[in-house]
C-alpha positions in Angstrom: 0.1 -0.1 0.0 1.5 3.4 -0.9 2.7 5.5 2.0 1.6 9.1 2.8 4.9 10.3 1.4 4.7 8.3 -2.0 4.4 9.7 -5.4 3.1 8.1 -8.7 5.8 7.7 -11.3 5.6 6.3 -14.9 8.2 4.0 -16.5 8.7 4.0 -20.1 10.9 1.3 -21.8 13.3 1.1 -24.9 15.8 -1.4 -26.2 18.7 -1.2 -28.7 20.4 -4.1 -30.7 18.4 -6.9 -29.1 19.3 -10.4 -30.3 17.1 -11.8 -33.0 15.6 -14.9 -31.7 13.0 -15.4 -34.5 14.9 -18.2 -35.9 16.6 -18.9 -39.3 14.4 -17.7 -42.3 11.7 -16.3 -39.8 12.3 -12.6 -40.2 12.9 -10.3 -37.3 11.8 -10.6 -33.8 8.2 -8.9 -32.7 9.3 -7.8 -29.1 7.1 -6.7 -26.1 8.2 -6.3 -22.4 6.6 -7.4 -19.3 7.4 -5.4 -16.0 7.2 -7.3 -12.6 7.5 -5.4 -9.2 9.7 -7.5 -6.7 8.5 -8.5 -3.2 10.3 -6.6 -0.4 10.5 -9.7 1.8 9.7 -13.3 1.7 6.3 -12.9 3.1 5.2 -10.9 0.2 4.7 -11.9 -3.6 6.0 -10.2 -6.7 3.4 -8.6 -8.9 3.2 -8.2 -12.6 2.6 -4.6 -13.2 1.9 -4.5 -16.9 2.6 -5.6 -20.5 3.7 -3.3 -23.2 2.5 -3.5 -26.9 3.9 -5.6 -29.5 6.2 -4.0 -32.1 6.6 -6.0 -35.1 10.0 -6.6 -36.9 12.4 -4.6 -34.8 15.4 -5.1 -32.4 15.4 -1.6 -31.3 11.9 -1.1 -29.8 10.7 2.0 -28.2 7.5 1.1 -26.4 4.5 3.4 -26.1 3.0 1.8 -23.1 3.5 3.3 -19.7 3.8 1.3 -16.5 2.9 3.2 -13.3 4.5 2.6 -9.8 4.2 4.2 -6.3 7.6 5.6 -5.4 8.6 6.3 -1.8 11.9 7.7 -0.9 13.6 5.6 1.8 12.2 2.4 0.2 14.1 0.3 -2.4 11.8 -0.5 -5.3 13.1 -3.2 -7.5 11.4 -4.3 -10.8 12.3 -6.7 -13.8 11.8 -5.8 -17.2 11.6 -9.2 -19.3 11.6 -8.7 -23.2 9.9 -11.5 -25.2 9.5 -12.4 -28.9 5.7 -12.8 -29.8 5.3 -16.2 -31.5 1.7 -16.3 -32.9 1.3 -20.0 -33.2 3.4 -21.2 -30.3 2.3 -21.9 -26.7 5.2 -19.7 -25.3 6.8 -16.7 -26.6 10.8 -16.7 -26.8 12.8 -14.7 -24.2 15.0 -12.0 -25.6 16.4 -10.9 -22.2 15.7 -9.4 -19.1 17.2 -7.2 -16.5 16.4 -5.6 -12.8 16.2 -2.1 -12.1 15.6 0.1 -9.1 13.5 3.2 -9.1 15.5 5.4 -6.8 18.7 4.5 -8.8 16.9 5.8 -12.0 15.8 8.9 -10.6 19.2 9.5 -9.2 20.8 9.2 -12.6 21.1 12.1 -15.1 17.9 12.4 -17.3 16.4 9.6 -15.0 17.6 7.0 -17.3 19.4 3.7 -16.7 20.6 0.9 -18.8 21.5 -2.8 -18.5 23.6 -4.8 -21.0 22.0 -8.2 -21.6 23.8 -11.5 -21.7 22.3 -12.4 -25.0 23.1 -9.1 -26.5 21.6 -5.7 -26.6 20.6 -3.1 -24.0 17.3 -2.4 -22.3 16.8 1.4 -21.2 14.5 2.4 -18.4 13.1 5.9 -17.8 11.2 7.2 -15.0 8.9 10.3 -15.1 6.6 11.8 -12.6 3.0 11.2 -12.9 0.9 14.2 -12.3 -1.7 14.0 -9.6 -4.1 16.4 -11.4 -4.8 15.7 -15.1 -4.3 18.4 -17.5 -6.7 17.1 -20.0 -6.6 15.5 -23.5 -5.7 16.7 -27.0 -8.1 15.3 -29.7 -6.1 15.4 -32.8 -6.7 14.5 -36.6 -3.7 14.8 -39.0 -3.3 14.5 -42.7 -0.4 14.1 -44.9 -0.1 16.3 -48.0 2.2 15.7 -51.0 4.7 13.6 -48.9 7.9 12.9 -50.6 8.0 9.2 -51.8 10.9 7.2 -50.3 9.8 3.7 -51.6 11.5 3.9 -55.2 10.2 4.4 -58.6 7.8 1.6 -58.9 5.7 1.8 -55.6 4.6 4.4 -53.0 5.3 4.8 -49.3 3.5 3.4 -46.6 3.3 6.3 -44.1 2.6 6.5 -40.4 3.6 9.1 -37.8 5.0 9.1 -34.3 4.7 11.9 -31.6 7.6 12.3 -29.2 7.5 14.2 -26.2 10.7 16.2 -26.6 12.7 17.3 -29.4 15.4 15.4 -31.4 18.2 16.4 -29.1 17.0 13.7 -26.6 17.6 10.3 -27.8 15.3 9.1 -25.1 12.5 11.2 -25.9 9.2 9.7 -24.8 7.1 8.0 -27.7 3.6 9.4 -27.0 1.6 7.9 -30.0 2.4 5.9 -32.9 -0.3 5.7 -35.6 -1.1 2.8 -38.1 0.5 2.8 -41.4 -1.5 3.6 -44.6 -0.3 1.6 -47.7 0.8 3.2 -51.0 -0.4 6.7 -50.2 1.4 10.1 -50.2 -1.7 11.9 -49.2 -2.7 9.6 -46.0 -5.7 10.6 -43.8 -4.8 9.0 -40.5 -7.4 8.0 -37.9 -8.5 10.8 -35.3 -6.6 10.2 -31.9 -7.1 11.3 -28.3 -3.7 11.9 -26.4 -3.0 12.5 -22.6 -1.6 16.0 -22.3 0.4 15.0 -19.3 2.1 12.3 -21.2 2.4 14.4 -24.1 3.8 17.7 -22.7 3.6 17.6 -18.8 0.5 19.8 -19.3 2.6 22.7 -20.9 0.8 23.5 -24.2 4.0 25.5 -25.3 6.5 22.7 -24.7 8.2 21.2 -27.7 7.1 18.1 -29.1 8.2 16.2 -32.2 6.0 14.7 -35.0 7.9 12.2 -37.4 6.5 10.7 -40.5 8.0 7.1 -41.3 7.8 4.7 -44.5 6.6 1.2 -42.9 8.8 -1.5 -43.6 8.1 -5.1 -42.8 11.7 -5.6 -41.7 11.3 -3.1 -38.9 13.8 -0.8 -40.7 11.3 2.2 -41.1 12.5 5.0 -43.4 12.1 8.7 -42.2 10.1 10.8 -44.4 10.3 13.9 -42.5 9.7 15.5 -39.1 8.7 18.9 -37.5 9.0 20.2 -34.1 5.9 22.0 -32.8 3.8 22.3 -29.6 0.1 21.7 -28.5 -0.7 25.5 -28.8 0.8 25.5 -32.5 -1.1 22.5 -33.4 -4.4 24.3 -32.2 -3.3 27.4 -34.1 -2.7 25.4 -37.4 -6.2 23.8 -37.3 -7.8 24.4 -40.7 -10.3 23.0 -43.2 -9.4 19.5 -44.3 -11.5 19.5 -47.5 -13.9 17.1 -48.9 -11.6 14.3 -50.0 -10.2 16.3 -53.1 -6.7 17.6 -52.6 -7.6 20.8 -54.1 -10.0 21.5 -51.5 -7.7 21.0 -48.6 -6.5 24.5 -47.2 -2.7 24.2 -46.7 -2.2 27.8 -45.5 -1.4 26.8 -41.9 0.2 23.4 -42.7 3.3 22.3 -40.8 6.2 21.8 -43.1 8.1 18.4 -43.0 11.8 18.5 -43.3 14.3 15.8 -43.9 18.0 16.9 -43.7 16.8 20.5 -43.9 14.9 19.9 -47.1 11.2 20.1 -47.5 9.5 16.7 -47.7 5.8 17.3 -47.6 3.3 18.9 -45.2 1.1 17.9 -42.3 -2.4 19.4 -42.3 -4.2 19.5 -38.9 -7.7 18.8 -39.6 -8.7 18.9 -35.8 -7.0 20.0 -32.6 -8.7 20.8 -29.3 -8.2 20.4 -25.5 -10.8 18.4 -23.7 -11.7 16.9 -20.4 -9.7 19.7 -18.1 -10.6 19.6 -14.4 -11.2 22.9 -12.7 -9.0 22.7 -9.6 -9.5 25.1 -6.7 -6.3 27.1 -5.6 -4.4 25.3 -2.7 -4.8 26.5 0.9 -1.2 25.7 1.6 1.9 24.1 0.0 1.0 20.7 1.4 -2.3 20.9 -0.2 -0.8 22.1 -3.6 -1.7 19.0 -5.5 -5.4 18.1 -5.2 -6.5 14.8 -6.8 -9.8 16.1 -8.5 -12.3 14.1 -10.5 -12.0 14.4 -14.3 -14.9 14.3 -16.7 -14.0 11.4 -19.4 -17.1 12.4 -21.6 -16.8 11.4 -25.1 -16.1 14.5 -27.4 -16.8 14.2 -31.2 -14.1 15.6 -33.5 -16.9 17.5 -35.2 -17.3 19.4 -31.9 -15.9 22.9 -32.4 -16.1 23.7 -28.6 -13.2 26.3 -27.9 -10.0 25.0 -26.0 -10.1 25.3 -22.2 -7.4 27.3 -20.5 -5.2 24.5 -18.7 -4.9 25.0 -15.0 -7.2 28.1 -14.9 -4.4 30.3 -13.6 -3.2 27.6 -11.0 -0.1 25.4 -11.2 0.5 22.5 -8.7 3.4 23.0 -6.4 6.5 21.1 -7.3 7.3 17.7 -5.6 10.4 15.8 -4.8 10.5 13.9 -8.1 10.4 17.2 -10.0 13.6 18.3 -8.3 15.2 14.9 -9.0 14.1 15.0 -12.6 15.9 18.4 -12.8 19.0 16.9 -11.7 19.1 18.0 -8.1 22.0 16.1 -6.5 21.7 14.7 -3.0 24.9 14.6 -1.1 25.5 12.6 2.0 27.7 13.2 5.1 28.2 10.6 7.9 29.2 11.4 11.5 30.0 8.7 14.0 29.9 8.9 17.9 33.2 7.6 19.5 32.5 8.5 23.2 33.5 6.2 25.7 30.0 5.3 26.5 30.1 2.9 23.5 32.4 0.5 25.3 35.4 -1.4 24.4 35.4 -2.1 20.9 37.7 -5.0 21.5 34.9 -6.7 23.5 32.1 -8.7 21.9 28.7 -7.2 22.7 29.9 -3.6 22.8 28.4 -1.2 20.1 31.6 -0.7 18.2 32.9 -4.3 18.3 34.1 -5.4 14.9 33.1 -9.0 14.2 36.0 -11.0 12.9 33.8 -13.4 10.7 33.8 -10.8 7.9 29.9 -11.1 7.8 28.3 -10.0 10.9 27.5 -6.4 11.5 27.4 -4.1 14.6 24.7 -1.7 15.0 26.7 1.3 13.7 27.6 -0.8 10.5 24.1 -1.9 10.1 22.8 1.8 10.2 25.4 3.0 7.8 24.8 -0.1 5.3 21.0 0.6 5.4 21.0 4.4 5.0 24.2 5.2 2.8 23.1 2.1 0.7 19.9 4.2 -0.3 21.3 7.8 -0.2 24.3 6.8 -2.5 21.8 6.1 -5.4 21.1 9.9 -5.5 24.7 10.9 -5.4 26.5 10.8 -8.8 30.1 10.8 -7.7 29.5 8.5 -4.8 32.0 10.5 -2.6 31.2 10.7 1.0 32.7 12.7 4.0 32.9 10.7 7.1 33.3 12.4 10.4 33.8 11.4 13.9 33.1 13.0 17.4 34.0 12.4 21.0 37.3 11.2 20.8 40.8 12.5 21.9 43.8 12.9 19.6 47.0 14.3 20.9 45.4 14.9 24.3 42.5 17.1 23.0 39.0 16.1 22.7 37.7 16.4 19.2 34.0 17.1 18.4 34.4 16.9 14.9 37.4 15.1 12.9 37.6 13.4 9.5 38.1 9.7 9.5 40.1 9.8 6.4 42.0 12.1 4.1 39.5 13.5 1.5 36.3 11.5 1.3 35.2 7.8 1.2 34.2 6.3 -2.2 30.9 4.4 -1.9 29.4 2.4 0.9 32.5 0.3 1.1 34.8 3.3 1.4 32.5 4.5 4.5 32.8 1.3 6.0 36.4 0.9 5.5 37.2 4.1 7.2 35.0 3.3 10.0 36.7 0.0 10.7 40.3 1.3 10.3 39.9 4.4 12.6 40.4 2.1 15.6 43.9 1.5 14.6 44.8 5.3 14.4 45.6 6.0 18.1 42.2 7.2 18.9 41.1 7.5 22.6 37.4 7.3 23.0 36.4 10.1 25.5 33.5 12.5 25.6 31.2 14.4 26.3 28.5 13.8 23.5 28.5 17.0 21.4 26.9 17.6 18.1 27.3 21.2 17.5 30.5 21.3 15.6 29.4 18.4 13.3 26.0 20.2 12.5 27.8 23.4 11.7 30.3 21.9 9.7 27.7 20.0 7.8 25.6 23.1 7.2 28.7 25.0 5.9 29.4 22.2 3.5 25.7 22.1 2.3 25.8 25.9 1.7 29.0 25.6 -0.3 27.7 22.7 -2.3 24.5 24.4 -3.3 26.4 27.7 -4.1 28.7 25.8 -6.3 25.9 24.0 -8.0 24.0 27.2 -8.4 27.0 28.7 -10.2 27.0 25.9 -12.7 23.0 26.2 -13.3 22.5 23.0 -11.2 21.1 22.2 -7.7 22.4 20.4 -4.6 21.0 19.3 -1.3 22.8 17.6 1.6 21.7 15.0 4.3 23.7 14.6 7.4 23.4 11.0 8.7 24.5 11.3 12.5 25.0 8.1 14.6 25.1 8.3 18.4 24.8 5.9 21.3 23.4 8.5 23.8 21.7 11.8 24.6 23.5 14.8 23.7 25.3 16.7 26.6 24.5 20.1 25.7 20.7 20.1 24.9 20.3 24.0 24.7 23.4 24.4 22.4 22.4 21.6 20.1 18.8 23.3 19.9 20.2 26.7 19.1 22.7 25.1 16.6 19.8 23.3 14.7 17.7 26.4 14.7 20.7 28.5 13.3 21.3 26.0 10.4 17.8 25.5 9.5 18.0 27.8 6.5 20.6 25.6 5.0 20.0 23.2 2.1 20.4 20.3 4.7 18.4 17.6 6.4 19.7 15.9 9.6 18.8 12.4 10.5 20.0 11.1 13.9 19.9 7.5 14.9 20.2 6.4 18.5 22.2 3.2 18.6 22.0 0.9 21.8 19.9 0.6 24.8 20.3 4.1 26.3 17.7 6.1 27.5 16.9 8.7 24.5 13.9 10.5 26.2 16.1 13.5 26.3 16.3 13.8 22.5 12.5 14.4 22.3 13.4 18.1 21.8 14.8 17.2 18.4 11.0 16.8 17.2 9.9 20.0 18.9 12.3 22.4 17.2 10.7 25.4 15.5 13.2 27.1 13.2 13.1 28.4 9.7 12.4 24.7 8.6 11.9 21.5 10.3 15.2 19.7 9.4 15.7 17.0 12.0 14.5 13.5 12.3 15.4 11.2 15.3 14.9 7.5 15.2 15.9 4.7 17.6 17.7 1.9 15.9 16.5 -0.8 18.3 12.9 0.0 17.2 13.9 -1.1 13.6 16.5 -3.6 14.3 14.3 -6.3 12.8 14.2 -4.7 9.3 16.5 -2.5 7.1 13.5 -1.2 5.3 11.8 -0.2 8.4 14.8 1.8 9.6 15.4 3.5 6.2 11.5 4.4 5.8 11.3 5.8 9.3 14.5 7.8 9.0 14.4 9.1 5.5 10.7 9.7 5.1 10.7 13.5 5.7 13.6 14.3 3.6 11.6 14.9 0.4 9.3 17.4 2.0 12.5 19.1 3.8 14.1 19.4 0.3 11.0 20.9 -1.4 10.5 23.2 1.6 14.0 24.5 1.3 14.0 25.1 -2.4 10.6 26.8 -2.3 11.4 29.0 0.7 14.1 30.4 -1.5 11.8 30.5 -4.5 14.1 28.2 -6.4 11.9 26.1 -8.8 12.9 22.7 -10.3 15.1 22.6 -13.4 14.0 21.2 -16.6 14.6 17.4 -17.0 18.0 16.9 -18.3 17.9 15.9 -22.0 20.5 13.2 -22.9 21.9 13.4 -26.5 24.0 10.5 -27.9 26.9 11.2 -25.6 24.7 9.2 -23.2 25.8 6.0 -24.9 29.3 6.7 -23.8 28.4 7.4 -20.3 29.4 4.5 -17.9 27.6 5.9 -15.0 24.1 4.6 -16.4 25.2 1.3 -17.8 25.4 -1.9 -15.8 25.8 -5.7 -16.7 22.4 -7.5 -16.0 24.6 -10.8 -15.4 24.0 -10.6 -11.5 20.2 -10.3 -11.9 19.7 -14.0 -12.6 20.1 -14.7 -9.0 16.8 -12.9 -8.2 15.1 -13.1 -11.6 11.4 -13.5 -11.9 10.3 -16.7 -13.8 6.9 -16.1 -15.7 4.2 -18.4 -17.1 1.7 -17.5 -19.7 -2.0 -18.4 -19.8 -4.0 -19.3 -22.9 -5.7 -15.9 -23.0 -2.4 -14.0 -22.7 -2.4 -13.7 -18.9 1.0 -13.6 -17.2 1.7 -15.3 -13.9 4.8 -15.3 -11.7 6.0 -18.8 -11.3 9.0 -18.3 -9.1 11.7 -15.9 -7.9 11.2 -12.0 -7.7 12.1 -11.6 -3.9 14.5 -8.8 -3.1 14.6 -8.9 0.7 14.7 -5.5 2.2 14.6 -6.8 5.8 17.9 -8.2 6.3 21.1 -6.0 7.1 23.9 -6.9 4.7 27.2 -5.5 3.6 25.4 -4.3 0.5 28.2 -5.1 -1.7 30.9 -4.0 0.6 33.8 -6.6 0.7 33.9 -8.9 3.9 37.2 -9.2 5.9 39.5 -11.9 4.9 40.0 -13.5 8.2 41.1 -17.1 8.8 38.4 -19.3 10.2 40.9 -20.6 12.9 41.7 -17.1 14.6 39.5 -16.3 17.4 39.4 -12.9 19.2 42.3 -12.2 21.7 41.3 -12.4 25.4 40.3 -8.9 26.7 41.9 -8.0 30.2 40.4 -4.8 31.6 43.7 -4.2 33.6 45.5 -4.0 30.3 43.7 -0.8 29.2 46.0 2.3 29.4 45.2 4.6 32.3 43.4 7.9 31.4 46.1 10.2 30.3 47.2 11.5 26.9 48.2 8.8 24.6 51.8 8.2 23.8 53.1 6.8 20.5 52.4 3.0 20.3 49.8 3.0 23.0 46.8 0.7 22.6 43.4 2.0 21.9 42.0 3.8 25.2 38.5 3.9 26.3 37.1 6.1 29.0 34.5 4.6 31.1 31.1 6.2 30.6 30.7 9.5 32.5 34.4 9.5 33.6 36.5 12.1 31.8 40.0 12.8 32.9 39.2 16.6 32.6 35.7 17.3 31.9 35.6 19.3 28.7 33.1 22.0 27.8 32.5 22.7 24.1 34.6 26.0 24.5 37.5 24.3 25.8 38.8 22.5 22.6 40.3 24.0 19.6 38.5 26.6 17.4 35.3 25.4 16.1 35.7 23.7 12.7 32.9 25.5 11.2 34.7 28.8 11.4 36.6 27.7 8.2 39.5 25.9 10.1 40.4 22.6 8.3 39.1 19.5 10.1 41.6 17.3 12.0 42.1 13.9 10.3 42.5 10.6 11.9 45.9 9.3 11.0 46.2 6.6 8.4 46.5 2.9 9.8 50.0 2.4 11.4 50.6 6.1 11.7 51.2 8.1 14.9 48.1 10.3 16.1 48.5 14.0 15.4 50.3 16.4 17.8 48.1 18.6 20.0 48.0 22.2 19.0 51.2 24.0 20.2 53.3 21.0 20.6 56.3 19.9 18.7 55.8 17.1 16.2 56.0 13.6 17.6 58.8 11.6 16.3 57.7 8.4 14.4 57.2 5.4 16.5 55.8 1.8 16.1 52.1 1.8 14.9 49.2 2.1 17.6 47.2 -1.1 17.5 43.8 -1.7 18.7 45.0 -4.4 21.0 46.7 -4.3 24.4 50.5 -4.4 24.1 50.8 -6.0 27.5 49.7 -9.4 25.9 52.7 -11.3 24.5 50.6 -14.1 22.7 47.2 -14.7 21.5 44.8 -17.8 21.9 43.8 -20.0 19.1 41.2 -22.8 19.4 41.6 -26.0 17.4 39.0 -26.2 14.6 37.3 -29.8 14.0 39.6 -32.2 12.5 42.9 -30.6 13.7 45.2 -32.2 16.2 48.6 -32.1 17.8 51.5 -32.1 15.3 49.4 -30.7 12.5 50.2 -27.3 11.0 47.5 -24.6 11.1 47.4 -21.3 9.2 46.3 -18.5 11.6 46.3 -14.7 11.3 47.9 -12.3 13.8 45.2 -10.1 15.2 47.7 -7.4 15.8 49.5 -7.1 12.4 46.9 -8.9 10.3 49.5 -11.2 8.8 49.0 -14.8 8.2 51.5 -17.4 9.8 51.7 -21.2 9.9 52.1 -22.8 13.4 52.3 -26.4 14.4 49.8 -27.5 17.1 51.7 -28.5 20.4 51.2 -31.9 21.7 48.9 -32.5 24.6 46.2 -30.1 23.3 42.8 -32.0 23.4 40.3 -31.6 20.4 38.7 -28.2 20.5 41.3 -27.2 23.1 43.2 -23.8 23.1 46.8 -22.9 22.8 48.7 -19.6 22.7 50.7 -18.4 19.8 53.4 -15.6 20.4 52.9 -12.3 18.7 
């Protein structure tokens, strides 16, 4: 069932260079497409959304049929496009190829287009457009061809038909709005009258360019262009003229549209009838939230002979733009991640603590689960896939840092974010406190403003989402409140996820803030630990409204949808291979009357938390965690080079630090401190001389001289075993000492 923040979107499909499966001496395939929506979990079933028309004799189909879906930001919406060759006298049609797409990934791409290369050959293109809530009406149109230039040859005449596309020829993925039937051997054809949805044709804008092209029909599917013209709905209405009585001399061509082929005249199009019908009369909205009202539409039949004057579209009222409008205009959504490294998270070397990194390479802690879920979705709307990753609440060089970067530069993709998080524990970090958000908030707001300013200078738009993960209530409630209010005019949304079992009741103030805009959403991870989709839906559901409210508050309207020329065919960002799709592909069965049924597959589980493509750790199965000795933790003092990771117990700080006792705020323009790379010493405190190089600071107590290894099944005394040193990460081969019982433990020196 659609959510309260969902929008209707429309899918259009085309393909290029499909493999011909018709068979030897049987001509060219007659393709059509079937779209199936995947189930989001194992308790749901996939649904066949629709089937396109069949296009005869072509390997490059552009389907006219539109498939509608309900899109909601925060939910992954996977669907399969399967293309078949229609075999008239056979029980089943032949498969030509299939591919799986995700709606958010398409909306996050330039031009709202994605492509999949098929194993059998060819490419499937999927395009997503907004489906308007208030219909704009219909265009009734009757066209005649006049003295078309013959392209068939000396001994026969062309068989013309026409197509209407929603954009100009500059866009190779222009929407096919209508395709007429062909008329044989006629250079002065009278095509059948047609009624076309104005939303589909021109988004309700009667002055928007459309292209009408006339072709000579060929059985092979290689239709020959006879001429084309760029026009608009208003121009068609203005060109309406007397169509005559059947005699060519009686046709009034004074307003006819001139067809051209390679800049040369190739005939004319006469508009015998053109009028706008079935237009609703909406009332002006009371507020932005009521801007789009789903009003009833009269669908009464209108005769082409009816000369009723056209109705003014919209009656002076235009619906407010939506989230999809901004995405369609190319608005970039940038993502920043901020992670809590205060001591209340517990010792990350100890299983069960919030930052514990599982050595099996598969299991995730709660921070990793939240990162995987949220960044996994947000990354689809970020074209460069580069994400700043910040930390707060840790000590470096004896100074508590309330905002520091986990790496030089930015992390690439979800894998980069997870890698930078996991490696920071080997950087000499001391988990400290208190929990302060202000510097991260101000830094993210500055970055958001800079990104939008830079985008604006290039004629583009940008918006930023800060994902802030914390294990406890903020220490300075009033300061955090003031910070959020002060940045509420920035192109920024803040989503805060509370990790762990702390009492987060003190965070209620986040939902009661009254700034320029509502920009903050707080969610408890444990309430959604059962389902990744539950977490992303609850966390991200308000971002579309927040994005729209920001741009509308600045009177910034959505940009026009990006048109893609032939250069898109060289854009690797929109192309993927469909090879991996077979693991989740939908199997379809066909009924005797053309019905389509799901026979199997089609489940894309959105409940499980997984690495989402991030590479697991390469850890030997025989390597257990080292024993943890609380006495081995370094005392509460500034770290020395080579000291182990230090964790301050919750609520116990060596010197309780107020937010003003640290270095200058990072949002004032100073560069962020950066966690040193793996194996490098921590940065020197401000005003101190550089610290000479020394052995790396590992995340394990140096007081331990060996680590334990438990015998795996089938391994006994005298046998050799490959293990991994938990300190250096290097593999070594050791011999099992005599006297160790099956499943027993022995120690290996570091």
